[in-house]
KOLLODO-226323 format. One record per residue (C-alpha): residue in one letter; residue number from 1; x negated, y negated, z. Coordinates in steps of 0.02 Angstrom, whole numbers. Each point is the difference from the previous one (the first is absolute). Example, Ala and Ser with C-alpha at 12.3 -4.5 7.8 and 13.67 -1.06 7.14 Angstrom:
code,pos,x,y,z
A,1,-615,225,390
S,2,-69,-172,-33
//
This chain:
code,pos,x,y,z
X,1,490,-150,1316
X,2,161,101,9
X,3,-16,187,-37
X,4,154,65,-88
X,5,34,186,33
X,6,79,21,-172
X,7,-154,-70,-85
X,8,-115,113,100
X,9,103,156,-37
X,10,19,-35,-185
X,11,-183,-48,-14
X,12,-52,163,83
X,13,119,95,-115
X,14,-78,-81,-153
X,15,-175,45,60
X,16,52,181,26
X,17,85,5,-171
X,18,-156,-71,-83
X,19,-109,132,84
X,20,118,139,-54
X,21,1,-63,-179
X,22,-190,-15,3
X,23,-16,182,54
X,24,120,56,-136
X,25,-96,-104,-127
X,26,-163,81,55
X,27,76,173,-17
X,28,79,-21,-172
X,29,-78,-15,-170
X,30,-68,114,-134
X,31,-51,120,139
X,32,128,5,140
X,33,-70,27,174
X,34,97,51,157
X,35,19,-137,129
X,36,-92,113,122
X,37,-152,-10,-114
X,38,5,-190,7
X,39,-5,9,190
X,40,-143,125,-5
X,41,-103,-110,-116
X,42,17,-151,112
X,43,-43,110,147
X,44,-165,46,-81
X,45,54,170,-68
X,46,55,53,-173
X,47,-102,62,-146
X,48,-119,-110,-98
X,49,119,-15,-150
X,50,143,-45,116
X,51,-103,-136,85
X,52,-51,-68,-169
X,53,180,-8,-64
X,54,68,-79,159
X,55,-140,-117,55
X,56,-83,-49,-164
X,57,141,7,-128
X,58,167,-28,87
X,59,-40,-99,158
X,60,-66,-155,-93
X,61,156,3,-109
X,62,119,12,148
X,63,-88,-134,102
X,64,-13,-115,-150
X,65,185,24,-38
X,66,49,-39,179
X,67,-111,-154,4
X,68,65,-63,-167
X,69,178,20,63
X,70,-41,-91,162
X,71,-89,-141,-93
X,72,144,-26,-120
X,73,128,9,141
X,74,-91,-136,98
X,75,-24,-106,-157
X,76,186,7,-35
X,77,45,-40,180
X,78,-113,-152,0
X,79,65,-73,-163
X,80,183,35,37
X,81,-11,-75,175
X,82,-100,-152,-53
X,83,111,-42,-149
X,84,160,60,87
X,85,51,99,-154
X,86,21,191,-6
X,87,-51,0,-183
X,88,-166,-88,32
X,89,-113,151,-20
X,90,-168,10,-91
X,91,77,107,-139
X,92,137,-128,-33
X,93,-113,-153,16
X,94,-124,61,-129
X,95,-148,41,112
X,96,-10,182,-51
X,97,31,-47,-182
X,98,-146,-120,8
X,99,-109,140,68
X,100,65,114,-138
X,101,-41,-120,-141
X,102,-183,-19,48
X,103,-20,185,37
X,104,76,53,-167
X,105,-103,-131,-91
X,106,-158,75,74
X,107,56,175,-51
X,108,41,-56,-177
X,109,-147,-116,-36
X,110,-139,63,113
X,111,46,177,49
X,112,-65,-32,175
X,113,-8,144,122
X,114,48,25,181
X,115,-71,-167,58
X,116,46,-118,-143
X,117,187,35,-6
X,118,35,-22,187
X,119,-108,-157,7
X,120,92,-74,-149
X,121,168,42,80
X,122,-50,-86,162
X,123,-56,-157,-90
X,124,156,-2,-108
X,125,116,11,148
X,126,-86,-140,95
X,127,-9,-116,-151
X,128,183,30,-41
X,129,52,-37,178
X,130,-102,-161,2
X,131,80,-55,-163
X,132,177,33,61
X,133,-37,-89,164
X,134,-68,-153,-91
X,135,148,-9,-120
X,136,126,13,143
X,137,-82,-133,108
X,138,101,-160,18
X,139,-55,-101,152
X,140,4,166,88
X,141,44,181,-33
X,142,172,21,-76
X,143,48,183,25
X,144,145,2,-124
X,145,-106,-85,-132
X,146,-142,124,31
X,147,115,149,-25
X,148,69,-69,-164
X,149,-172,-41,-67
X,150,-63,170,56
X,151,139,88,-95
X,152,-40,-99,-156
X,153,-187,33,13
X,154,37,184,30
X,155,100,9,-161
X,156,-142,-77,-100
X,157,-129,116,78
X,158,106,154,-37
X,159,7,-58,-182
X,160,-189,-17,1
X,161,-19,177,67
X,162,113,67,-138
X,163,-101,-93,-132
X,164,-162,75,68
X,165,75,175,-7
X,166,51,-27,-182
X,167,-172,-67,-44
X,168,-98,136,91
X,169,-67,163,-68
X,170,107,152,36
X,171,-124,73,127
X,172,-5,-165,94
X,173,190,-8,-1
X,174,13,170,86
X,175,-121,-55,136
X,176,86,-167,21
X,177,173,78,14
X,178,-57,113,142
X,179,-75,-149,92
X,180,154,-109,-30
X,181,113,126,86
X,182,-103,1,160
X,183,-96,162,13
X,184,-89,82,146
X,185,-87,124,-114
X,186,-187,-6,18
X,187,7,-90,168
X,188,-165,8,94
X,189,-77,-63,161
X,190,-76,-153,-85
X,191,172,-63,-51
X,192,68,32,175
X,193,-139,-90,94
X,194,4,-148,-119
X,195,187,-21,27
X,196,-17,32,188
X,197,-130,-139,18
X,198,107,-127,-91
X,199,155,63,93
X,200,-76,-36,170
X,201,-53,-177,-49
X,202,167,-43,-81
X,203,101,72,144
X,204,-106,-102,121
X,205,48,-159,-94
X,206,182,53,1
X,207,-3,37,187
X,208,-72,-172,34
X,209,149,-79,-87
X,210,132,128,50
X,211,86,-111,131
X,212,34,-125,-140
X,213,112,127,-87
X,214,124,-5,145
X,215,2,-190,1
X,216,22,-14,-189
X,217,169,85,7
X,218,68,-161,79
X,219,-59,-104,-149
X,220,-150,-108,-42
X,221,58,-153,96
X,222,25,98,160
X,223,-171,79,-20
X,224,-82,-170,-18
X,225,92,-66,152
X,226,-72,144,101
X,227,-176,-52,-48
X,228,-34,132,-132
X,229,-128,-51,-132
X,230,120,60,-131
X,231,-99,-12,-162
X,232,-157,76,76
X,233,93,145,78
X,234,103,33,-156
X,235,-157,-4,-106
X,236,-90,124,113
X,237,150,118,5
X,238,22,-2,-189
X,239,-187,23,-28
X,240,3,153,113
X,241,150,69,-95
X,242,-84,-29,-168
X,243,-161,80,60
X,244,91,155,62
X,245,104,19,-159
X,246,-151,-29,-113
X,247,-111,122,95
X,248,135,134,-3
X,249,30,-26,-186
X,250,-187,3,-34
X,251,-16,167,90
X,252,140,97,-86
X,253,87,-110,-126
X,254,169,-81,32
X,255,105,113,112
X,256,167,-77,-41
X,257,129,-72,120
X,258,-80,59,164
X,259,-33,-181,48
X,260,182,-42,-38
X,261,87,146,85
X,262,-109,39,152
X,263,31,-165,94
X,264,187,5,-33
X,265,16,181,57
X,266,-104,-39,155
X,267,104,-153,39
X,268,161,100,-8
X,269,-70,141,105
X,270,-71,-114,134
X,271,138,-132,-13
X,272,-119,-148,9
X,273,33,-178,-65
X,274,-160,4,-104
X,275,-89,138,-95
X,276,-105,94,130
X,277,-184,18,-44
X,278,-37,163,90
X,279,165,79,-49
X,280,-25,-51,-182
X,281,-174,78,0
X,282,68,165,68
X,283,146,5,-122
X,284,-117,-41,-144
X,285,-116,143,48
X,286,148,120,13
X,287,66,-52,-171
X,288,-166,27,-89
X,289,-36,166,86
X,290,174,64,-38
X,291,-16,-59,-180
X,292,-167,88,-18
X,293,74,164,61
X,294,146,-15,-120
X,295,-102,-46,-154
X,296,-141,121,37
X,297,93,156,54
X,298,189,-8,-27
X,299,6,-50,-183
X,300,-35,114,-149
X,301,-148,-109,-51
X,302,-108,-101,121
X,303,31,-187,-19
X,304,-74,-160,73
X,305,73,-46,170
X,306,56,-170,-63
X,307,135,82,-105
X,308,88,66,156
X,309,-14,-164,96
X,310,59,-101,-150
X,311,153,111,-20
X,312,45,-25,183
X,313,-43,-185,-6
X,314,109,-32,-152
X,315,150,72,89
X,316,-38,-99,157
X,317,-21,-161,-101
X,318,174,23,-72
X,319,66,27,176
X,320,-82,-161,60
X,321,71,-100,-145
X,322,176,69,25
X,323,-2,-24,189
X,324,-70,-177,-15
X,325,134,-44,-127
X,326,138,67,114
X,327,-64,-105,146
X,328,-4,-154,-111
X,329,182,23,-52
X,330,67,33,175
//
């Protein structure tokens, strides 16, 4: 395995940036704390109210935000590398919309609490992914066909979400709108550990199939000639991506465009031929933490973190479309 100095330096820089953002996120909020106080609390000092604010209220939110960003970054890297398409992200393919439909349906029809909505989102994401996979299968996995079907399914699911919001009571609409924008408000240790457990399992599956990502960039025929069990490996990789995206969405709601932008930013920073998994995870964590700081502390009114990431992701999506079109016309 070749160690690239650039990758090591940029990776270390991203880790440091994520830690700095995490400290700032811990210090900011309704009650701003000096960074020195954050250090004191983790060192065992600080007053009882300070320890409560940092360790019980803000730390679960910060860790959950970082883990959601990492999960979405890895999910995007896996789908984009496997399908060899920079637009093949869970948000574009309809996975997060599938999770949203079932979650909003539970809010509207059952009013389920902290367990029912995340569980429904997880089931919705997995079922949607299985449906898209089955519809795109044609004597094998056709990546281009999967992306087109995913976009179509996504459009239908978005329409279903809008219908549910029109049908719902006004109090349910308010709750659903907060969830739909990807919110870290009310994050607790239960949400974090649930996501962390699924994260470890899904990343283990992805790591097992990671070498396949480098072979896939040469095409399916080349991969088969090298002895890769293509359909099995592709299925495992996509299942891991769907699990990560669904778990992240179940924890906070759909945090828009992180899965799309994080792998592409990481790929440009590290200059790799495929979307890097570790780099995508770090960039995803940085994006969500930065978005949380902006929406929580720098705006006149606190907003869900997904609003900030969606604004950035929309701009980046336009950039990808324009740059891809220019390459096609050259």
